[in-house]
C-alpha positions in Angstrom: -82.1 110.7 66.4 -80.5 107.7 65.0 -77.3 106.0 65.8 -74.4 106.8 63.8 -74.2 104.5 60.7 -70.7 103.5 59.5 -70.3 103.6 55.9 -66.7 103.1 54.8 -63.1 103.5 56.4 -61.5 106.5 54.8 -58.6 105.7 52.4 -54.9 106.8 52.9 -55.2 110.1 51.5 -58.7 111.0 53.1 -57.3 109.7 56.3 -54.0 112.3 55.7 -56.1 115.0 54.9 -58.3 114.5 58.0 -55.1 114.8 59.9 -53.9 117.8 58.3 -57.3 119.4 58.8 -57.2 118.5 62.6 -53.6 119.4 63.2 -53.6 122.8 61.3 -56.6 124.3 62.5 -58.3 124.1 59.1 -55.6 123.2 56.4 -56.6 122.2 52.9 -60.2 123.1 53.8 -61.7 124.1 50.3 -64.0 127.3 50.6 -65.6 128.7 47.4 -67.5 131.9 46.8 -70.4 132.0 44.2 -72.0 135.5 43.3 -75.4 135.3 41.4 -77.1 138.4 40.1 -80.4 137.8 41.7 -82.3 138.0 45.0 -84.3 135.4 46.5 -86.2 134.8 49.4 -85.3 133.2 52.5 -87.8 130.6 53.0 -87.1 129.4 49.0 -83.5 129.5 49.8 -83.9 127.0 52.6 -85.9 124.6 50.6 -83.1 124.8 47.8 -80.5 124.1 50.3 -82.5 121.1 51.9 -83.0 119.4 48.3 -79.7 120.1 47.3 -77.8 118.9 50.0 -79.9 115.6 50.2 -78.5 114.8 46.7 -75.0 114.4 47.9 -73.9 111.4 49.8 -70.6 113.2 51.0 -72.8 116.2 52.8 -74.3 113.9 55.1 -71.3 112.1 56.5 -68.9 112.6 59.5 -65.8 111.7 60.3 -65.0 109.2 63.6 -62.7 107.0 65.1 -63.8 103.2 64.7 -61.4 101.1 66.4 -57.9 101.8 65.1 -59.0 103.7 61.9 -61.1 106.6 60.9 -64.4 106.1 59.2 -67.1 108.0 57.3 -70.4 107.6 59.2 -74.0 109.0 58.5 -76.5 110.1 60.7 -76.7 110.5 64.5 -76.6 114.1 65.9 -76.5 116.7 63.1 -74.6 119.3 65.6 -75.4 122.8 64.9 -77.0 124.5 62.0 -75.4 123.6 58.6 -76.7 127.2 56.8 -77.1 130.6 57.8 -78.7 133.5 56.0 -77.6 137.4 56.7 -77.9 140.9 55.4 -74.6 142.0 53.7 -72.8 143.8 56.5 -72.2 147.6 56.3 -69.0 148.3 55.0 -67.9 144.8 54.1 -66.9 143.3 50.7 -67.6 139.8 49.4 -63.7 139.4 49.6 -63.9 140.1 53.7 -66.3 137.7 54.0 -64.6 135.0 52.2 -61.7 135.3 54.4 -63.6 135.1 57.6 -65.4 131.7 56.1 -61.8 130.6 55.1 -60.3 131.1 58.8 -63.8 129.5 60.3 -62.4 126.1 60.3 -64.9 123.1 60.2 -64.4 121.3 63.7 -63.3 117.4 63.8 -66.0 115.4 64.4 -68.6 117.9 63.1 -70.4 118.3 59.8 -68.2 118.3 56.8 -69.7 121.4 55.2 -71.2 124.8 55.6 -73.2 126.9 53.5 -73.3 130.7 54.4 -75.6 132.8 52.2 -75.7 136.7 52.0 -78.2 139.0 50.9 -76.7 141.9 49.1 -80.0 143.8 48.3 -78.1 147.1 47.5 -76.2 145.3 44.1 -79.6 143.0 44.0 -77.1 140.0 44.6 -76.6 137.2 46.5 -73.4 135.4 47.9 -72.9 131.6 48.4 -69.9 130.7 50.8 -69.5 126.9 50.6 -66.8 125.5 53.0 -65.9 121.9 52.6 -63.7 119.5 54.7 -60.6 118.4 52.8 -61.6 114.9 52.9 -64.7 115.1 50.7 -63.9 118.2 48.6 -61.1 118.5 45.5 -61.2 120.8 42.9 -63.6 118.9 40.8 -65.8 118.3 43.7 -66.3 122.0 44.4 -67.1 122.8 41.0 -69.8 119.8 40.7 -71.3 121.0 44.4 -71.7 124.5 43.1 -73.3 123.5 39.6 -75.8 121.2 41.4 -76.6 124.3 43.7 -77.2 126.5 40.6 -79.3 123.9 38.8 -81.5 123.4 42.1 -81.8 127.3 42.6 -82.9 128.3 39.0 -85.1 125.1 39.0 -83.1 123.0 36.4 -82.8 119.3 36.8 -79.2 118.4 37.7 -77.3 115.7 35.5 -78.5 112.4 36.1 -76.0 109.8 37.2 -78.3 107.2 38.7 -82.0 106.6 39.6 -84.3 109.6 40.2 -84.4 111.5 42.6 -81.2 113.0 42.2 -78.3 111.3 44.3 -74.5 111.0 44.2 -72.8 108.8 46.1 -69.4 109.1 48.0 -66.2 108.5 46.0 -65.2 105.0 46.3 -62.0 103.8 48.7 -59.4 104.6 46.7 -56.9 102.2 48.5 -59.2 99.4 46.8 -58.4 100.6 43.1 -55.0 100.2 41.2 -53.0 103.0 40.7 -51.0 103.6 37.5 -48.0 105.4 38.6 -46.2 107.8 36.0 -43.1 107.2 34.1 -40.0 107.8 36.4 -38.5 111.1 36.1 -34.9 112.1 37.0 -35.1 114.1 40.3 -33.2 117.6 39.9 -30.6 118.6 42.3 -31.8 119.8 45.5 -31.7 123.2 46.4 -29.0 124.1 49.2 -30.3 125.8 52.0 -28.3 128.8 53.2 -27.6 129.4 56.7 -29.7 132.4 57.1 -33.0 130.7 56.0 -34.2 129.9 59.5 -36.2 126.1 59.6 -39.6 126.2 60.3 -39.4 126.5 64.1 -36.2 128.5 64.5 -37.8 132.1 64.0 -36.4 134.7 61.8 -39.1 134.8 59.5 -41.4 137.9 59.8 -44.5 136.4 58.0 -45.3 133.2 60.0 -48.5 131.4 59.6 -50.4 132.6 62.7 -53.7 132.3 64.7 -55.1 135.8 63.3 -56.0 134.0 60.2 -55.6 135.1 56.4 -56.7 137.9 54.3 -57.9 137.2 50.9 -56.8 139.3 47.6 -58.6 138.7 44.5 -56.8 139.5 41.2 -58.7 139.6 37.8 -57.0 139.2 34.4 -59.3 140.4 31.5 -59.6 137.9 28.6 -57.1 139.9 26.6 -54.5 140.0 29.3 -55.3 136.1 30.2 -54.4 135.0 26.3 -51.4 137.6 25.8 -50.0 135.7 29.0 -50.7 132.3 28.1 -49.4 133.1 24.7 -46.2 134.4 26.2 -46.1 131.1 28.4 -46.5 128.9 25.4 -43.3 130.6 23.7 -41.4 129.9 26.5 -42.6 126.4 26.9 -44.1 126.9 30.4 -47.6 126.5 31.7 -49.6 129.2 33.3 -49.5 127.3 36.7 -45.8 127.1 36.6 -45.7 130.9 35.7 -48.0 131.8 38.8 -45.7 129.2 41.2 -42.4 131.0 40.2 -44.0 134.4 40.4 -45.5 134.1 44.0 -42.3 132.3 45.3 -40.3 135.4 43.9 -42.7 137.7 45.2 -42.9 136.2 48.5 -39.0 135.4 49.0 -38.2 139.8 48.3 -40.6 140.3 50.5 -39.5 138.2 53.5 -35.7 138.5 52.9 -35.4 134.7 52.2 -34.5 132.8 48.9 -35.9 129.4 49.7 -39.9 128.4 49.7 -41.3 124.9 49.7 -44.2 124.8 47.2 -47.2 122.6 47.8 -48.8 121.8 44.6 -52.3 119.9 44.4 -52.3 117.6 41.8 -55.9 115.4 40.8 -55.8 111.5 40.6 -58.9 111.1 39.2 -57.4 109.8 35.9 -54.3 107.8 37.8 -56.4 104.8 38.6 -57.2 101.6 36.2 -60.8 101.9 37.5 -61.0 105.8 36.5 -64.4 105.5 34.8 -65.9 105.2 38.4 -64.2 108.3 39.9 -67.1 111.0 38.8 -68.3 110.9 42.1 -67.9 113.8 45.0 -65.0 113.5 47.4 -61.5 114.0 47.4 -59.1 112.5 44.8 -56.1 114.7 45.0 -52.7 114.7 46.8 -50.1 117.6 47.4 -46.7 117.5 46.1 -44.0 119.3 48.7 -41.1 120.6 46.2 -38.5 123.1 47.6 -37.5 126.0 45.2 -34.6 128.0 45.5 -34.8 131.7 44.1 -31.8 132.8 42.2 -31.2 135.8 40.3 -32.4 133.9 37.0 -35.3 134.8 35.1 -39.1 134.0 35.9 -38.9 131.5 32.9 -36.0 129.7 34.4 -37.8 129.6 38.0 -40.9 128.0 36.3 -38.9 125.6 34.7 -36.8 124.5 37.9 -40.4 124.2 39.6 -42.0 122.1 37.0 -38.8 119.6 37.2 -39.3 119.2 40.6 -42.8 118.9 40.3 -42.6 116.4 37.5 -39.9 114.2 39.4 -42.0 114.3 42.8 -45.2 113.5 41.2 -43.5 110.3 39.2 -41.9 109.2 42.5 -45.2 109.4 44.7 -47.3 106.3 45.7 -50.9 106.4 47.4 -50.3 106.3 51.0 -52.4 103.6 52.6 -54.8 104.0 55.8 -52.3 102.7 58.8 -54.3 100.5 61.4 -53.3 101.6 64.9 -52.3 105.1 63.8 -54.6 107.7 65.6 -56.6 109.4 63.2 -57.1 113.0 64.4 -54.8 113.8 67.5 -54.6 117.4 68.5 -52.0 118.0 71.1 -50.6 121.3 71.9 -47.5 121.6 69.5 -48.2 119.6 66.7 -49.7 122.0 64.4 -46.2 123.6 64.9 -44.5 120.4 64.0 -46.5 119.6 60.8 -45.2 122.5 59.0 -42.9 125.3 58.4 -43.2 129.1 57.9 -41.7 129.0 54.1 -44.5 126.8 52.3 -46.8 128.3 49.7 -49.6 126.4 48.4 -50.8 126.6 44.8 -54.1 125.0 43.6 -56.6 125.6 41.0 -60.0 124.5 39.8 -59.9 124.9 36.0 -62.1 126.7 33.7 -65.3 127.8 36.0 -67.0 128.8 32.6 -67.1 124.9 31.6 -68.2 124.2 35.4 -71.0 126.7 35.6 -72.4 126.0 32.3 -75.3 128.0 31.2 -75.2 129.7 34.6 -72.1 131.5 33.8 -74.5 134.5 32.7 -76.2 134.8 36.2 -72.7 134.3 38.1 -70.8 137.7 38.6 -68.2 136.3 40.8 -66.6 133.0 41.3 -63.7 131.8 43.2 -62.0 129.3 45.7 -59.4 129.3 48.3 -57.8 126.3 49.8 -56.7 127.3 53.4 -53.3 126.9 54.4 -54.1 126.9 58.0 -51.3 126.7 60.1 -48.6 124.9 58.0 -48.2 127.2 55.4 -47.5 131.2 55.2 -49.9 131.6 52.1 -51.6 130.2 49.1 -52.9 130.8 45.5 -55.8 129.7 44.0 -56.1 129.8 39.9 -59.1 129.5 37.8 -60.6 130.8 34.6 -63.9 132.6 34.8 -65.6 134.3 31.8 -62.4 133.8 30.1 -60.2 135.3 32.1 -57.9 134.4 34.7 -58.7 134.7 38.4 -56.4 134.4 41.4 -57.0 134.6 44.7 -54.4 135.1 47.1 -54.5 134.0 50.8 -51.9 135.1 53.4 -51.6 135.8 57.2 -53.8 138.2 58.6 -51.6 139.8 61.7 -50.3 143.3 61.5 -46.6 142.2 60.2 -48.2 139.7 58.1 -50.5 141.9 56.5 -47.5 144.6 55.5 -45.6 141.7 54.0 -48.7 140.3 52.3 -49.6 143.7 50.5 -45.8 143.9 49.5 -46.5 140.2 47.7 -49.6 141.4 46.2 -48.5 144.5 45.2 -45.4 143.0 43.3 -47.3 140.0 41.8 -49.9 142.3 40.3 -47.3 144.7 39.1 -45.3 141.4 37.4 -48.4 139.7 35.9 -50.1 142.9 34.5 -46.8 144.8 33.5 -47.9 146.1 30.1 -47.6 144.6 27.7 -48.0 141.3 29.2 -46.1 140.0 26.4 -42.7 141.5 27.3 -42.5 139.8 31.0 -38.8 138.6 32.0 
């Protein structure tokens, strides 16, 4: 065993994500499911994973305290096995196993990724569940890792970005890059919080984030339904993302009896730096905006526009955090998880067009989706992507008995709103 080798200090963004992950029991962990319509031998898959993981510097890292800062280290004790293979359990679905992976958070100080491989011989398929620490993974990286895994699996040469053999370095420290701020945007009036809306630690909400974990519900729109929805959004001058943020917030507040939520929106920063030509490496280059949304009697379009205005103002005002010397990186005392977040937060994220990410492999893949865990600092999450021309949604909500009832109400109303025929006649 070799001694751990320090590689570089975590940037301000990466440090914040590491703290969030540690304090909130997996908050912002990125878990991706990809199902391939083929079966493989266990020994062959072990070789594939070894070659694939050796090609990314990010996958060899640990996060450790170094003096008064957090650092990426390479080497040292590899800890427990990073991968595992098993047969598909009876009476279980791929979504059930995805929820298990979402709720199994990577421990602080340990490996920054985990790959679970499930042989589904009855369906002549293989399911891959890739969980990544948020400090090394954003939407771009999740797709990049999956694409190279598939390239390796089917014996294709990964896209080269350096000398052979294939290697990809860790993203550079963004604290050392020049951030290009967006033009200022007028801040919309903050919504008033009614007295009936309990604060994050005051109780009163039947749907609080609990240690029981979250359940994952998939929802797929056909290419035709997706095209109709996109056209409807365009006619009303909103984006599909803004529409779904409004739908999720409205459905959630109706199910819980509250009229205000904070929406956590993940925004990519890969085009925000003057040196953006360098930001194609794996790692995390994104941040999360927290914007309040007061649900009124207005239409979904009005709610979506209110959300869009709040996000635009918050994004223009945002500046990259800097790693702070002297600030402990991963404290986990009892009670900090609750202090870090409230019970009325909903996370919205997306990976874009999976068809582009998968390339020629799209014909071999039967299922693809990503969930960004909300840990204990939010009540739910919705992740959007496009797969085979249709919108794919993965909704993650709390898993206790009471939470499940509310979550089922949210999913039922969300599906009814989105799929209401015809899609072009949404309110």
